SEGUNU-940266 format. One line per 10 residues: their letters; for each residue z, y, x of C-alpha. Coordinates in nm, 2 decimals, decimal comma. Last residue first. Layout:
A	Z:Y:X ~ ...
***
This chain:
SGAALHARVF	2,90:-2,45:-1,14 ~ 2,65:-2,40:-1,42 ~ 2,74:-2,72:-1,60 ~ 3,11:-2,63:-1,59 ~ 3,05:-2,29:-1,75 ~ 2,83:-2,46:-2,00 ~ 3,11:-2,69:-2,11 ~ 3,36:-2,41:-2,10 ~ 3,15:-2,21:-2,35 ~ 3,17:-2,48:-2,61
TDYDEGLPLE	3,54:-2,56:-2,54 ~ 3,63:-2,20:-2,58 ~ 3,42:-2,18:-2,90 ~ 3,63:-2,47:-3,03 ~ 3,94:-2,28:-2,93 ~ 3,85:-1,99:-3,16 ~ 3,52:-2,02:-3,34 ~ 3,21:-2,24:-3,34 ~ 2,85:-2,11:-3,31 ~ 2,61:-2,19:-3,59
LETALQRRAA	2,28:-2,02:-3,48 ~ 2,27:-2,22:-3,16 ~ 1,94:-2,20:-2,96 ~ 1,85:-2,48:-2,72 ~ 1,67:-2,43:-2,38 ~ 1,52:-2,73:-2,21 ~ 1,60:-2,95:-1,92 ~ 1,40:-3,27:-1,87 ~ 1,46:-3,63:-1,79 ~ 1,16:-3,86:-1,79
LVVEGTIPNR	1,10:-4,19:-1,97 ~ 0,80:-4,41:-1,88 ~ 0,53:-4,58:-2,08 ~ 0,30:-4,78:-1,85 ~ -0,06:-4,67:-1,83 ~ -0,06:-4,80:-1,47 ~ -0,22:-4,49:-1,30 ~ -0,14:-4,21:-1,54 ~ 0,21:-4,33:-1,60 ~ 0,28:-4,24:-1,96
GEKTVDQWHV	0,55:-4,01:-2,10 ~ 0,85:-4,02:-2,33 ~ 1,10:-3,74:-2,31 ~ 1,47:-3,75:-2,24 ~ 1,66:-3,43:-2,30 ~ 1,92:-3,23:-2,10 ~ 2,04:-2,91:-2,26 ~ 2,04:-2,55:-2,14 ~ 2,20:-2,29:-2,35 ~ 2,14:-2,01:-2,60
GVGRKQWNPL	2,41:-1,88:-2,82 ~ 2,38:-1,66:-3,13 ~ 2,62:-1,41:-3,28 ~ 2,94:-1,49:-3,48 ~ 2,91:-1,28:-3,80 ~ 2,54:-1,24:-3,83 ~ 2,47:-1,59:-3,69 ~ 2,72:-1,73:-3,94 ~ 2,50:-1,64:-4,24 ~ 2,70:-1,47:-4,51
DNFNIGRQFL	2,94:-1,68:-4,73 ~ 3,26:-1,55:-4,57 ~ 3,16:-1,19:-4,65 ~ 3,15:-1,27:-5,02 ~ 2,92:-1,01:-5,17 ~ 2,91:-0,93:-5,54 ~ 2,98:-0,55:-5,51 ~ 3,36:-0,60:-5,57 ~ 3,35:-0,86:-5,29 ~ 3,20:-0,61:-5,05
LENKEAVSLG	3,48:-0,35:-5,09 ~ 3,73:-0,64:-5,10 ~ 3,61:-0,76:-4,75 ~ 3,64:-0,40:-4,63 ~ 3,99:-0,38:-4,78 ~ 4,10:-0,70:-4,60 ~ 3,96:-0,58:-4,27 ~ 4,16:-0,25:-4,31 ~ 3,99:0,06:-4,44 ~ 4,02:0,40:-4,26
AITATARAAD	3,67:0,45:-4,14 ~ 3,50:0,27:-4,44 ~ 3,46:0,58:-4,66 ~ 3,41:0,82:-4,37 ~ 3,11:0,63:-4,25 ~ 2,95:0,61:-4,59 ~ 3,01:0,98:-4,65 ~ 2,86:1,08:-4,31 ~ 2,55:0,86:-4,35 ~ 2,47:0,97:-4,71
HGEARLRWYC	2,60:0,76:-5,00 ~ 2,34:0,67:-5,25 ~ 2,44:0,32:-5,36 ~ 2,21:0,17:-5,09 ~ 2,41:0,37:-4,83 ~ 2,73:0,22:-4,96 ~ 2,59:-0,13:-4,91 ~ 2,46:-0,02:-4,57 ~ 2,80:0,08:-4,45 ~ 2,99:-0,22:-4,59
HANLANRHAD	2,74:-0,47:-4,44 ~ 2,75:-0,29:-4,11 ~ 3,12:-0,27:-4,09 ~ 3,17:-0,64:-4,15 ~ 2,89:-0,74:-3,91 ~ 3,02:-0,51:-3,64 ~ 3,37:-0,65:-3,66 ~ 3,24:-1,01:-3,65 ~ 3,01:-0,94:-3,36 ~ 3,29:-0,77:-3,17
EQRWRFYDLV	3,50:-1,08:-3,22 ~ 3,22:-1,28:-3,07 ~ 3,20:-1,03:-2,77 ~ 3,57:-1,07:-2,71 ~ 3,57:-1,45:-2,74 ~ 3,28:-1,44:-2,48 ~ 3,49:-1,24:-2,24 ~ 3,81:-1,44:-2,31 ~ 3,63:-1,76:-2,21 ~ 3,51:-1,59:-1,88
DREGPLQSIR	3,86:-1,45:-1,81 ~ 4,01:-1,79:-1,87 ~ 3,77:-1,94:-1,61 ~ 3,89:-1,70:-1,35 ~ 3,81:-1,39:-1,14 ~ 3,56:-1,22:-1,38 ~ 3,32:-0,96:-1,24 ~ 3,14:-0,79:-1,53 ~ 2,79:-0,68:-1,44 ~ 2,62:-0,39:-1,61
CDFCAVAGLR	2,27:-0,36:-1,77 ~ 2,06:-0,11:-1,96 ~ 1,79:-0,20:-2,20 ~ 1,47:-0,02:-2,31 ~ 1,21:-0,06:-2,58 ~ 0,84:0,05:-2,57 ~ 0,62:-0,08:-2,85 ~ 0,45:-0,41:-2,94 ~ 0,78:-0,58:-3,03 ~ 0,71:-0,89:-2,82
LSFSASAEGA	0,58:-0,69:-2,53 ~ 0,86:-0,44:-2,55 ~ 1,13:-0,72:-2,57 ~ 1,00:-0,89:-2,25 ~ 0,95:-0,57:-2,05 ~ 1,29:-0,42:-2,14 ~ 1,47:-0,75:-2,07 ~ 1,29:-0,80:-1,74 ~ 1,37:-0,45:-1,63 ~ 1,73:-0,46:-1,73
LVSNLKREKR	1,77:-0,80:-1,56 ~ 1,61:-0,68:-1,23 ~ 1,79:-0,34:-1,22 ~ 2,14:-0,49:-1,29 ~ 2,10:-0,78:-1,05 ~ 1,96:-0,56:-0,77 ~ 2,24:-0,30:-0,80 ~ 2,51:-0,56:-0,84 ~ 2,42:-0,73:-0,51 ~ 2,49:-1,10:-0,53
GFASENHALL	2,30:-1,15:-0,20 ~ 1,98:-1,09:-0,40 ~ 2,03:-1,43:-0,56 ~ 2,35:-1,61:-0,48 ~ 2,43:-1,79:-0,80 ~ 2,73:-2,03:-0,72 ~ 2,92:-1,97:-1,05 ~ 2,60:-1,98:-1,26 ~ 2,54:-1,66:-1,43 ~ 2,68:-1,60:-1,78
LSIEDSETYG	2,44:-1,38:-1,96 ~ 2,55:-1,14:-2,24 ~ 2,29:-0,97:-2,46 ~ 2,33:-0,67:-2,69 ~ 2,14:-0,52:-2,99 ~ 2,35:-0,69:-3,26 ~ 2,48:-1,02:-3,11 ~ 2,33:-1,22:-2,83 ~ 2,47:-1,49:-2,60 ~ 2,32:-1,67:-2,29
YAVALGVQML	2,48:-1,95:-2,09 ~ 2,44:-2,10:-1,75 ~ 2,19:-1,85:-1,60 ~ 2,06:-1,94:-1,26 ~ 1,82:-1,65:-1,18 ~ 1,45:-1,72:-1,15 ~ 1,32:-1,55:-1,46 ~ 1,39:-1,84:-1,70 ~ 1,73:-1,74:-1,86 ~ 1,60:-1,39:-1,91
HRVTDIMLDR	1,31:-1,51:-2,12 ~ 1,54:-1,72:-2,34 ~ 1,76:-1,41:-2,40 ~ 1,45:-1,20:-2,48 ~ 1,34:-1,46:-2,73 ~ 1,68:-1,45:-2,89 ~ 1,66:-1,08:-2,92 ~ 1,32:-1,08:-3,08 ~ 1,44:-1,36:-3,31 ~ 1,73:-1,15:-3,43
FREDFPAAFG	1,49:-0,85:-3,49 ~ 1,27:-1,07:-3,71 ~ 1,57:-1,21:-3,89 ~ 1,68:-0,87:-4,00 ~ 2,04:-0,76:-4,04 ~ 2,20:-0,44:-4,18 ~ 1,94:-0,33:-4,27 ~ 1,58:-0,44:-4,27 ~ 1,37:-0,35:-3,97 ~ 1,17:-0,03:-4,03
HVEKTLRTFS	1,00:0,01:-3,69 ~ 1,07:0,38:-3,61 ~ 1,37:0,47:-3,82 ~ 1,58:0,15:-3,85 ~ 1,50:-0,05:-3,54 ~ 1,42:0,21:-3,28 ~ 1,67:0,47:-3,42 ~ 1,95:0,21:-3,41 ~ 1,81:0,08:-3,08 ~ 1,88:0,40:-2,89
RGDLRAVMHI	1,90:0,20:-2,56 ~ 1,95:-0,17:-2,61 ~ 2,25:-0,31:-2,43 ~ 2,26:-0,57:-2,15 ~ 2,58:-0,75:-2,04 ~ 2,57:-0,95:-1,72 ~ 2,85:-1,20:-1,66 ~ 2,95:-1,29:-1,30 ~ 3,22:-1,53:-1,21 ~ 3,39:-1,46:-0,87
GPMVSHDHAT	3,39:-1,74:-0,62 ~ 3,18:-1,55:-0,37 ~ 3,24:-1,17:-0,38 ~ 3,01:-0,96:-0,59 ~ 2,80:-0,74:-0,36 ~ 2,81:-0,36:-0,36 ~ 2,54:-0,13:-0,23 ~ 2,67:0,22:-0,18 ~ 2,52:0,30:0,16 ~ 2,20:0,11:0,07
EFVRMRKDLE	1,94:0,38:0,00 ~ 2,09:0,65:0,22 ~ 2,13:0,41:0,51 ~ 1,77:0,29:0,47 ~ 1,65:0,64:0,57 ~ 1,77:0,61:0,93 ~ 1,64:0,26:0,99 ~ 1,30:0,35:0,83 ~ 1,27:0,66:1,04 ~ 1,34:0,47:1,36
DFRM	1,10:0,19:1,28 ~ 0,84:0,45:1,17 ~ 0,85:0,64:1,50 ~ 0,97:1,00:1,49
***
């Protein structure tokens, strides 16, 4: 069989289940670290429940993903996950989910591993969101997850520090309400409201326009040039204010 004929026949098996996101649908890619609890706590000894070194590794990975050739309007990270809002008109790879998932997971894994100095792996999935409200609700959802995770993590690791094993610490907080978890921490000298906001709300990364001063190499004249650069937000707003924040970047990426 000639190569052209063989290639045509075999390509069907490779592409038969390819799915492309329809134009006009918003795309958000969510990446999760694989076995990161073991990686961060057992293998590399990051502080629990939060470590600024790990936070910065995740932020650097977000910033890398926003500069790999895909139009990413907004990036968000909390815990061991990353969410990327792709520009509304992004058409890379024909908007094929398989390609977007594999490229983003590969880039994240490579970037994080190089910075950590050890192998780390991410998976990726695409959320297809039909309207602006769905995009805003998506990021509200992840921010609420950050708050829940932070409260549980502080309770869990405080109990572990007191000598509880993993099973007992988990069981102790399993049936507690939010108020009871806050009280558990307060009785141990921790006011959850006073903890750093990046732990409770996550971290945002976005593009911003800046003006930089330069010099014309021929005339020596001082000139101003517009540039786009990434900015990191450790103090994200909440509620409707967060909607407004995300909406601005959603519009900028249209």
